[in-house]
Z-matrix of the N, CA and C atoms (Angstrom, degrees):
N
C 1 1.455
C 2 1.531 1 108.66
N 3 1.309 2 115.67 1 133.09
C 4 1.460 3 120.83 2 178.46
C 5 1.520 4 111.01 3 -71.85
N 6 1.309 5 115.28 4 151.60
C 7 1.458 6 120.50 5 177.49
C 8 1.522 7 108.74 6 -94.22
N 9 1.328 8 115.93 7 134.05
C 10 1.468 9 120.49 8 177.66
C 11 1.517 10 109.96 9 -71.25
N 12 1.315 11 115.72 10 145.60
C 13 1.462 12 119.23 11 171.79
C 14 1.523 13 107.83 12 -65.87
N 15 1.305 14 115.13 13 149.51
C 16 1.461 15 120.81 14 -178.05
C 17 1.529 16 111.57 15 -56.81
N 18 1.336 17 116.27 16 -42.91
C 19 1.466 18 120.51 17 -179.48
C 20 1.526 19 111.28 18 -64.08
N 21 1.324 20 117.50 19 -38.08
C 22 1.465 21 121.48 20 178.73
C 23 1.524 22 110.07 21 -66.48
N 24 1.320 23 116.26 22 -43.55
C 25 1.466 24 121.94 23 178.76
C 26 1.532 25 109.83 24 -58.58
N 27 1.306 26 115.53 25 -47.92
C 28 1.470 27 120.40 26 -179.55
C 29 1.527 28 111.70 27 -65.84
N 30 1.332 29 115.64 28 -37.24
C 31 1.463 30 119.45 29 178.37
C 32 1.532 31 110.75 30 -62.73
N 33 1.323 32 116.41 31 -43.81
C 34 1.463 33 120.68 32 178.93
C 35 1.523 34 109.93 33 -63.38
N 36 1.319 35 116.37 34 -43.22
C 37 1.471 36 118.69 35 177.62
C 38 1.524 37 111.28 36 -61.99
N 39 1.315 38 117.20 37 -39.56
C 40 1.472 39 120.64 38 177.41
C 41 1.531 40 110.15 39 -62.50
N 42 1.328 41 117.03 40 -38.26
C 43 1.466 42 120.76 41 177.91
C 44 1.532 43 110.87 42 -66.15
N 45 1.335 44 116.69 43 -36.91
C 46 1.463 45 119.60 44 177.22
C 47 1.529 46 109.85 45 -65.92
N 48 1.327 47 116.93 46 -46.23
C 49 1.461 48 120.71 47 178.15
C 50 1.534 49 110.81 48 -57.41
N 51 1.329 50 116.89 49 -39.68
C 52 1.467 51 122.03 50 -175.23
C 53 1.524 52 113.32 51 -88.92
N 54 1.314 53 118.18 52 1.78
C 55 1.470 54 123.40 53 -172.63
C 56 1.529 55 113.36 54 -48.65
N 57 1.310 56 117.46 55 -53.42
C 58 1.474 57 120.52 56 -176.80
C 59 1.524 58 111.44 57 -66.75
N 60 1.327 59 117.36 58 -38.25
C 61 1.469 60 120.45 59 176.40
C 62 1.522 61 110.52 60 -66.74
N 63 1.317 62 116.79 61 -36.63
C 64 1.469 63 121.09 62 179.08
C 65 1.518 64 110.78 63 -65.55
N 66 1.332 65 117.43 64 -39.52
C 67 1.463 66 120.25 65 177.01
C 68 1.527 67 110.85 66 -59.96
N 69 1.326 68 116.32 67 -41.71
C 70 1.484 69 120.22 68 177.28
C 71 1.523 70 110.44 69 -65.53
N 72 1.336 71 116.77 70 -42.31
C 73 1.467 72 120.83 71 -179.73
C 74 1.532 73 111.29 72 -63.49
N 75 1.336 74 117.00 73 -36.04
C 76 1.456 75 120.93 74 177.94
C 77 1.526 76 109.89 75 -61.66
N 78 1.318 77 116.44 76 -45.79
C 79 1.474 78 120.24 77 179.34
C 80 1.525 79 110.77 78 -62.00
N 81 1.328 80 117.69 79 -42.71
C 82 1.466 81 121.04 80 179.05
C 83 1.524 82 111.26 81 -64.71
N 84 1.317 83 116.77 82 -41.96
C 85 1.457 84 121.37 83 179.76
C 86 1.520 85 110.54 84 -64.75
N 87 1.321 86 116.74 85 -42.88
C 88 1.472 87 120.82 86 176.31
C 89 1.525 88 110.73 87 -58.76
N 90 1.331 89 114.99 88 -46.85
C 91 1.464 90 120.32 89 179.96
C 92 1.532 91 110.74 90 -61.04
N 93 1.325 92 116.67 91 -43.27
C 94 1.467 93 120.79 92 179.70
C 95 1.525 94 111.66 93 -62.74
N 96 1.334 95 117.01 94 -41.75
C 97 1.468 96 120.36 95 -179.96
C 98 1.524 97 110.07 96 -65.53
N 99 1.331 98 116.36 97 -43.05
C 100 1.462 99 120.24 98 179.83
C 101 1.526 100 110.80 99 -64.73
N 102 1.323 101 116.31 100 -46.63
C 103 1.469 102 119.82 101 -179.92
C 104 1.518 103 111.69 102 -64.82
N 105 1.330 104 117.24 103 -37.60
C 106 1.464 105 120.46 104 178.91
C 107 1.521 106 109.77 105 -63.29
N 108 1.321 107 116.90 106 -40.03
C 109 1.462 108 120.69 107 178.67
C 110 1.512 109 111.89 108 -64.91
N 111 1.329 110 117.13 109 -40.72
C 112 1.464 111 120.94 110 179.67
C 113 1.521 112 110.93 111 -69.58
N 114 1.329 113 117.21 112 -39.10
C 115 1.463 114 120.24 113 178.69
C 116 1.519 115 110.76 114 -64.70
N 117 1.331 116 115.99 115 -38.89
C 118 1.459 117 119.85 116 179.87
C 119 1.523 118 110.26 117 -64.52
N 120 1.335 119 117.19 118 -37.89
C 121 1.461 120 121.03 119 178.58
C 122 1.515 121 110.81 120 -63.24
N 123 1.327 122 117.00 121 -34.98
C 124 1.460 123 121.27 122 -177.92
C 125 1.522 124 113.09 123 -81.55
N 126 1.314 125 116.33 124 -18.60
C 127 1.465 126 120.24 125 -175.26
C 128 1.531 127 111.08 126 -72.19
N 129 1.285 128 113.63 127 142.91
C 130 1.458 129 120.58 128 174.58
C 131 1.521 130 106.27 129 -91.53
N 132 1.298 131 118.28 130 149.51
C 133 1.458 132 121.65 131 179.47
C 134 1.522 133 109.57 132 -50.16
N 135 1.324 134 116.17 133 128.88
C 136 1.466 135 120.93 134 -178.62
C 137 1.508 136 112.01 135 73.60
N 138 1.336 137 117.45 136 23.54
C 139 1.458 138 122.00 137 -174.27
C 140 1.510 139 114.84 138 -81.45
N 141 1.312 140 118.59 139 33.73
C 142 1.450 141 120.87 140 173.82
C 143 1.514 142 114.85 141 95.14
N 144 1.325 143 119.23 142 2.18
C 145 1.456 144 120.54 143 176.45
C 146 1.519 145 110.20 144 -75.11
N 147 1.315 146 115.49 145 138.10
C 148 1.454 147 120.31 146 175.01
C 149 1.522 148 106.98 147 -90.56
N 150 1.302 149 117.22 148 131.82
C 151 1.452 150 121.28 149 178.87
C 152 1.515 151 111.44 150 95.69
N 153 1.297 152 114.29 151 169.84
C 154 1.456 153 120.00 152 -177.25
C 155 1.520 154 110.89 153 -90.87
N 156 1.301 155 115.78 154 171.74
C 157 1.456 156 121.64 155 176.47
C 158 1.527 157 109.55 156 -60.33
N 159 1.326 158 116.59 157 -39.45
C 160 1.460 159 121.26 158 179.85
C 161 1.529 160 110.29 159 -61.27
N 162 1.317 161 117.62 160 -42.50
C 163 1.467 162 120.83 161 178.90
C 164 1.528 163 111.25 162 -63.31
N 165 1.323 164 115.93 163 -42.24
C 166 1.464 165 119.60 164 179.37
C 167 1.527 166 110.38 165 -64.32
N 168 1.328 167 116.28 166 -42.14
C 169 1.467 168 119.56 167 178.76
C 170 1.527 169 110.40 168 -64.10
N 171 1.322 170 117.03 169 -41.63
C 172 1.466 171 120.83 170 179.78
C 173 1.524 172 110.33 171 -62.40
N 174 1.316 173 116.02 172 -40.50
C 175 1.461 174 120.09 173 178.87
C 176 1.521 175 110.62 174 -64.52
N 177 1.314 176 116.21 175 -45.42
C 178 1.469 177 119.62 176 178.74
C 179 1.531 178 111.19 177 -62.90
N 180 1.327 179 116.17 178 -38.82
C 181 1.458 180 120.58 179 178.90
C 182 1.530 181 110.17 180 -63.29
N 183 1.328 182 115.94 181 -45.94
C 184 1.468 183 119.91 182 178.39
C 185 1.525 184 110.39 183 -60.79
N 186 1.313 185 116.57 184 -41.89
C 187 1.464 186 120.13 185 177.92
C 188 1.523 187 111.07 186 -61.87
N 189 1.310 188 116.30 187 -41.73
C 190 1.457 189 118.04 188 -177.98
C 191 1.530 190 111.17 189 -71.15
N 192 1.313 191 118.59 190 -30.52
C 193 1.463 192 121.54 191 174.15
C 194 1.529 193 109.06 192 -64.80
N 195 1.316 194 116.36 193 -43.58
C 196 1.463 195 121.57 194 176.29
C 197 1.531 196 109.10 195 -61.01
N 198 1.319 197 116.44 196 -44.88
C 199 1.452 198 121.45 197 179.95
C 200 1.529 199 111.07 198 -59.85
N 201 1.309 200 117.12 199 -45.04
C 202 1.470 201 120.99 200 179.87
C 203 1.534 202 111.34 201 -61.45
N 204 1.316 203 116.92 202 -42.15
C 205 1.471 204 120.23 203 -179.70
C 206 1.528 205 110.75 204 -68.47
N 207 1.317 206 116.55 205 -40.98
C 208 1.462 207 119.87 206 177.32
C 209 1.531 208 110.17 207 -62.05
N 210 1.326 209 116.38 208 -41.54
C 211 1.464 210 120.60 209 178.76
C 212 1.521 211 111.18 210 -66.10
N 213 1.308 212 117.38 211 -39.17
C 214 1.470 213 121.65 212 -179.91
C 215 1.534 214 110.45 213 -62.89
N 216 1.324 215 116.28 214 -43.87
C 217 1.464 216 120.87 215 -178.82
C 218 1.528 217 110.83 216 -68.95
N 219 1.330 218 117.03 217 -45.89
C 220 1.470 219 118.80 218 -179.59
C 221 1.527 220 111.29 219 -66.85
N 222 1.329 221 116.87 220 -32.90
C 223 1.471 222 120.37 221 176.98
C 224 1.531 223 109.98 222 -63.83
N 225 1.328 224 116.94 223 -43.91
C 226 1.467 225 120.86 224 179.26
C 227 1.527 226 110.76 225 -61.97
N 228 1.324 227 116.86 226 -45.09
C 229 1.468 228 120.60 227 179.07
C 230 1.525 229 109.77 228 -63.30
N 231 1.325 230 116.68 229 -45.33
C 232 1.466 231 120.85 230 179.77
C 233 1.515 232 112.80 231 -61.43
N 234 1.330 233 117.19 232 -41.18
C 235 1.467 234 120.58 233 179.68
C 236 1.527 235 111.38 234 -66.53
N 237 1.330 236 116.43 235 -43.14
C 238 1.465 237 119.45 236 178.48
C 239 1.529 238 109.36 237 -63.51
N 240 1.323 239 116.80 238 -45.33
C 241 1.464 240 121.29 239 178.87
C 242 1.532 241 110.84 240 -57.66
N 243 1.315 242 116.30 241 -46.80
C 244 1.473 243 121.90 242 -178.05
C 245 1.530 244 111.57 243 -59.74
N 246 1.341 245 116.34 244 -36.24
C 247 1.463 246 120.99 245 -175.92
C 248 1.532 247 114.03 246 -86.45
N 249 1.323 248 117.46 247 -4.01
C 250 1.473 249 120.44 248 -178.25
C 251 1.521 250 111.62 249 -75.44
N 252 1.338 251 116.13 250 148.72
C 253 1.470 252 119.07 251 169.85
C 254 1.538 253 108.79 252 -65.04
N 255 1.317 254 115.82 253 158.95
C 256 1.471 255 122.03 254 -174.40
C 257 1.534 256 112.81 255 -55.43
N 258 1.343 257 118.53 256 -41.83
C 259 1.466 258 120.40 257 -177.32
C 260 1.534 259 111.53 258 -64.98
N 261 1.316 260 116.95 259 -37.48
C 262 1.470 261 120.23 260 178.73
C 263 1.524 262 111.27 261 -73.68
N 264 1.321 263 116.78 262 -34.42
C 265 1.477 264 120.35 263 174.37
C 266 1.520 265 110.26 264 -60.35
N 267 1.334 266 115.30 265 -45.92
C 268 1.461 267 120.39 266 179.29
C 269 1.527 268 110.70 267 -59.68
N 270 1.352 269 115.78 268 -41.42
C 271 1.458 270 120.31 269 178.77
C 272 1.530 271 110.44 270 -62.90
N 273 1.338 272 116.54 271 -46.31
C 274 1.463 273 120.66 272 -178.87
C 275 1.527 274 110.44 273 -61.87
N 276 1.317 275 117.05 274 -46.22
C 277 1.469 276 121.35 275 179.31
C 278 1.526 277 111.12 276 -60.13
N 279 1.321 278 116.69 277 -45.15
C 280 1.460 279 120.86 278 -177.74
C 281 1.524 280 111.44 279 -68.20
N 282 1.331 281 116.38 280 -48.75
C 283 1.466 282 120.51 281 -174.71
C 284 1.522 283 113.19 282 -70.12
N 285 1.323 284 117.29 283 -42.35
C 286 1.462 285 120.18 284 -171.84
C 287 1.521 286 114.06 285 -99.92
N 288 1.343 287 117.68 286 -29.15
C 289 1.468 288 118.98 287 -173.40
C 290 1.518 289 113.65 288 -122.63
N 291 1.330 290 117.15 289 -5.27
C 292 1.461 291 119.53 290 -174.17
C 293 1.508 292 113.47 291 -118.03
N 294 1.335 293 113.55 292 -150.27
C 295 1.467 294 120.60 293 -175.61
C 296 1.519 295 113.15 294 -65.09
N 297 1.323 296 118.39 295 -22.67
C 298 1.453 297 121.35 296 -177.48
C 299 1.511 298 113.96 297 -82.39
N 300 1.301 299 116.24 298 0.33
C 301 1.470 300 122.48 299 -175.56
C 302 1.530 301 113.26 300 -52.75
N 303 1.312 302 116.52 301 -38.36
C 304 1.475 303 120.10 302 -176.58
C 305 1.534 304 112.92 303 -106.41
N 306 1.319 305 116.64 304 12.19
C 307 1.464 306 120.04 305 -179.04
C 308 1.523 307 111.12 306 -94.82
N 309 1.308 308 115.05 307 156.66
C 310 1.472 309 121.82 308 174.52
C 311 1.531 310 108.44 309 -81.28
N 312 1.331 311 115.18 310 162.27
C 313 1.468 312 121.02 311 -176.35
C 314 1.532 313 114.51 312 -53.77
N 315 1.337 314 120.13 313 -43.80
C 316 1.478 315 118.31 314 -179.88
C 317 1.536 316 112.53 315 -59.54
N 318 1.318 317 116.75 316 -40.19
C 319 1.470 318 120.41 317 -179.46
C 320 1.531 319 110.79 318 -69.22
N 321 1.322 320 116.98 319 -37.14
C 322 1.469 321 120.94 320 177.92
C 323 1.525 322 109.66 321 -65.65
N 324 1.336 323 116.40 322 -46.22
C 325 1.465 324 120.83 323 179.36
C 326 1.530 325 110.63 324 -60.18
N 327 1.336 326 117.35 325 -42.94
C 328 1.471 327 121.05 326 178.24
C 329 1.523 328 110.87 327 -62.16
N 330 1.326 329 116.72 328 -45.12
C 331 1.465 330 120.79 329 -178.46
C 332 1.528 331 111.54 330 -62.91
N 333 1.326 332 116.94 331 -33.30
C 334 1.466 333 121.47 332 -178.95
C 335 1.530 334 112.60 333 -92.31
N 336 1.353 335 116.37 334 -2.44
C 337 1.464 336 122.56 335 -179.85
C 338 1.534 337 111.97 336 58.93
N 339 1.334 338 114.63 337 45.12
C 340 1.465 339 120.47 338 175.78
C 341 1.526 340 108.34 339 -132.30
N 342 1.305 341 116.14 340 164.93
C 343 1.455 342 121.82 341 177.79
C 344 1.528 343 109.46 342 -76.00
N 345 1.310 344 116.23 343 150.95
C 346 1.476 345 120.52 344 178.66
C 347 1.523 346 112.13 345 -59.59
N 348 1.327 347 116.74 346 -36.89
C 349 1.471 348 119.36 347 179.99
C 350 1.539 349 110.24 348 -67.65
N 351 1.318 350 116.82 349 -33.26
C 352 1.471 351 120.86 350 176.26
C 353 1.524 352 109.31 351 -66.25
N 354 1.319 353 116.12 352 -44.70
C 355 1.469 354 120.90 353 177.63
C 356 1.527 355 110.16 354 -57.35
N 357 1.322 356 116.71 355 -47.09
C 358 1.463 357 121.82 356 -179.61
C 359 1.533 358 111.13 357 -61.70
N 360 1.328 359 116.12 358 -43.76
C 361 1.466 360 121.24 359 -179.52
C 362 1.537 361 111.23 360 -64.20
N 363 1.333 362 116.46 361 -43.49
C 364 1.464 363 120.82 362 178.56
C 365 1.527 364 110.74 363 -64.04
N 366 1.332 365 115.68 364 -44.71
C 367 1.463 366 120.78 365 -179.55
C 368 1.524 367 110.19 366 -60.85
N 369 1.334 368 116.50 367 -47.43
C 370 1.469 369 120.33 368 178.60
C 371 1.524 370 111.11 369 -59.80
N 372 1.317 371 117.01 370 -43.04
C 373 1.462 372 121.03 371 179.62
C 374 1.513 373 111.99 372 -59.76
N 375 1.325 374 116.28 373 -42.16
C 376 1.472 375 121.02 374 179.81
C 377 1.525 376 110.37 375 -66.69
N 378 1.323 377 117.35 376 -47.97
C 379 1.468 378 121.22 377 -178.80
C 380 1.529 379 110.45 378 -61.96
N 381 1.319 380 116.95 379 -43.60
C 382 1.470 381 120.20 380 -179.75
C 383 1.537 382 111.49 381 -67.49
N 384 1.329 383 117.25 382 -36.39
C 385 1.472 384 120.20 383 178.18
C 386 1.532 385 110.38 384 -64.39
N 387 1.322 386 116.49 385 -40.37
C 388 1.467 387 120.44 386 177.83
C 389 1.524 388 109.56 387 -67.04
N 390 1.327 389 117.47 388 -43.80
C 391 1.471 390 121.30 389 178.78
C 392 1.529 391 110.61 390 -58.16
N 393 1.333 392 115.95 391 -41.17
C 394 1.464 393 120.49 392 179.93
C 395 1.524 394 110.89 393 -64.21
N 396 1.335 395 117.15 394 -44.28
C 397 1.476 396 120.77 395 179.21
C 398 1.518 397 111.37 396 -62.58
N 399 1.335 398 116.30 397 -34.91
C 400 1.465 399 121.21 398 -178.81
C 401 1.538 400 112.31 399 -83.07
N 402 1.326 401 116.71 400 -13.40
C 403 1.467 402 120.20 401 -177.24
C 404 1.515 403 111.91 402 73.31
N 405 1.321 404 116.54 403 30.96
C 406 1.464 405 120.63 404 -176.12
C 407 1.512 406 112.78 405 -93.84
N 408 1.317 407 117.92 406 7.69
C 409 1.469 408 120.75 407 172.40
C 410 1.489 409 110.25 408 -157.04
Protein backbone atom coordinates (compact mmCIF):
# COMPACT_ATOMS: atom_id res chain seq x y z
CA UNK A 1 0.00 0.00 0.00
CA UNK A 2 1.32 3.42 -0.94
CA UNK A 3 1.85 6.04 1.73
CA UNK A 4 -0.10 9.28 1.39
CA UNK A 5 1.83 12.51 1.28
CA UNK A 6 1.51 14.45 4.50
CA UNK A 7 -0.24 17.34 2.74
CA UNK A 8 -2.77 14.98 1.14
CA UNK A 9 -3.47 13.32 4.50
CA UNK A 10 -4.04 16.69 6.14
CA UNK A 11 -6.19 17.87 3.24
CA UNK A 12 -8.45 14.83 3.59
CA UNK A 13 -8.71 15.39 7.33
CA UNK A 14 -9.61 19.04 6.70
CA UNK A 15 -12.35 17.86 4.32
CA UNK A 16 -13.69 15.51 7.00
CA UNK A 17 -13.71 18.33 9.57
CA UNK A 18 -15.53 20.59 7.07
CA UNK A 19 -17.93 17.88 5.83
CA UNK A 20 -21.13 19.25 7.39
CA UNK A 21 -20.28 22.84 6.41
CA UNK A 22 -19.52 21.66 2.88
CA UNK A 23 -22.93 19.98 2.62
CA UNK A 24 -24.55 23.31 3.54
CA UNK A 25 -22.33 25.18 1.06
CA UNK A 26 -23.33 22.74 -1.70
CA UNK A 27 -27.02 23.50 -1.10
CA UNK A 28 -26.35 27.26 -1.12
CA UNK A 29 -24.28 27.01 -4.30
CA UNK A 30 -27.00 24.96 -6.00
CA UNK A 31 -29.60 27.51 -4.96
CA UNK A 32 -27.44 30.39 -6.23
CA UNK A 33 -26.90 28.71 -9.61
CA UNK A 34 -30.62 28.00 -9.99
CA UNK A 35 -31.64 31.51 -8.95
CA UNK A 36 -29.01 33.07 -11.22
CA UNK A 37 -30.42 31.11 -14.15
CA UNK A 38 -33.97 32.21 -13.39
CA UNK A 39 -32.94 35.85 -12.95
CA UNK A 40 -31.12 35.77 -16.26
CA UNK A 41 -34.26 34.44 -17.97
CA UNK A 42 -36.25 37.35 -16.55
CA UNK A 43 -33.69 39.99 -17.46
CA UNK A 44 -34.21 42.19 -20.45
CA UNK A 45 -31.20 42.81 -22.67
CA UNK A 46 -29.07 45.46 -20.97
CA UNK A 47 -31.09 44.99 -17.78
CA UNK A 48 -28.37 46.10 -15.40
CA UNK A 49 -26.08 43.07 -15.49
CA UNK A 50 -22.40 43.82 -15.31
CA UNK A 51 -20.38 41.84 -17.82
CA UNK A 52 -21.29 39.93 -20.90
CA UNK A 53 -23.33 36.77 -21.30
CA UNK A 54 -20.07 34.89 -21.86
CA UNK A 55 -18.69 36.11 -18.52
CA UNK A 56 -21.86 35.06 -16.71
CA UNK A 57 -21.75 31.63 -18.35
CA UNK A 58 -18.07 31.24 -17.45
CA UNK A 59 -18.83 32.13 -13.85
CA UNK A 60 -21.68 29.64 -13.68
CA UNK A 61 -19.47 26.98 -15.26
CA UNK A 62 -16.72 27.60 -12.71
CA UNK A 63 -19.29 27.41 -9.92
CA UNK A 64 -20.64 24.15 -11.22
CA UNK A 65 -17.11 22.69 -11.46
CA UNK A 66 -16.62 23.69 -7.83
CA UNK A 67 -20.00 22.16 -7.01
CA UNK A 68 -19.10 18.87 -8.71
CA UNK A 69 -15.81 18.61 -6.81
CA UNK A 70 -17.47 19.43 -3.50
CA UNK A 71 -20.10 16.78 -4.21
CA UNK A 72 -17.45 14.22 -5.17
CA UNK A 73 -15.53 14.76 -1.92
CA UNK A 74 -18.61 14.73 0.32
CA UNK A 75 -19.90 11.62 -1.46
CA UNK A 76 -16.61 9.81 -0.76
CA UNK A 77 -16.70 10.81 2.91
CA UNK A 78 -20.37 9.83 3.19
CA UNK A 79 -19.78 6.43 1.58
CA UNK A 80 -16.83 5.64 3.82
CA UNK A 81 -18.81 6.77 6.88
CA UNK A 82 -21.81 4.65 5.87
CA UNK A 83 -19.63 1.53 5.49
CA UNK A 84 -17.83 1.91 8.84
CA UNK A 85 -18.56 -0.31 11.82
CA UNK A 86 -20.48 1.46 14.60
CA UNK A 87 -17.42 1.99 16.87
CA UNK A 88 -15.46 3.72 14.10
CA UNK A 89 -18.49 5.84 13.16
CA UNK A 90 -18.72 6.98 16.77
CA UNK A 91 -15.00 7.83 16.71
CA UNK A 92 -15.34 9.82 13.47
CA UNK A 93 -18.38 11.72 14.76
CA UNK A 94 -16.70 12.53 18.06
CA UNK A 95 -13.27 13.46 16.69
CA UNK A 96 -14.28 15.43 13.61
CA UNK A 97 -17.82 16.68 14.23
CA UNK A 98 -18.40 16.53 17.97
CA UNK A 99 -16.95 17.48 21.32
CA UNK A 100 -13.59 15.88 20.52
CA UNK A 101 -12.94 18.28 17.66
CA UNK A 102 -10.49 20.38 19.66
CA UNK A 103 -9.02 17.62 21.82
CA UNK A 104 -5.66 15.90 21.48
CA UNK A 105 -5.48 12.19 20.64
CA UNK A 106 -4.96 10.95 24.24
CA UNK A 107 -8.10 12.76 25.43
CA UNK A 108 -10.12 11.45 22.46
CA UNK A 109 -8.93 7.89 23.08
CA UNK A 110 -9.84 8.19 26.79
CA UNK A 111 -13.29 9.58 25.99
CA UNK A 112 -13.95 6.70 23.58
CA UNK A 113 -12.41 4.10 25.95
CA UNK A 114 -9.92 2.88 23.36
CA UNK A 115 -6.15 2.80 23.14
CA UNK A 116 -4.36 5.65 21.38
CA UNK A 117 -2.85 3.22 18.87
CA UNK A 118 -6.37 1.97 18.05
CA UNK A 119 -7.51 5.55 17.52
CA UNK A 120 -4.54 6.18 15.21
CA UNK A 121 -5.18 2.96 13.26
CA UNK A 122 -8.89 3.74 12.83
CA UNK A 123 -8.16 7.32 11.78
CA UNK A 124 -5.57 6.18 9.22
CA UNK A 125 -7.98 3.58 7.85
CA UNK A 126 -10.70 6.18 7.37
CA UNK A 127 -8.38 8.73 5.72
CA UNK A 128 -6.89 6.10 3.40
CA UNK A 129 -10.34 4.76 2.47
CA UNK A 130 -11.45 8.27 1.50
CA UNK A 131 -8.21 8.84 -0.45
CA UNK A 132 -8.81 5.60 -2.33
CA UNK A 133 -12.39 6.59 -3.25
CA UNK A 134 -11.14 9.97 -4.47
CA UNK A 135 -8.23 8.44 -6.41
CA UNK A 136 -5.77 10.62 -4.52
CA UNK A 137 -3.15 7.90 -4.12
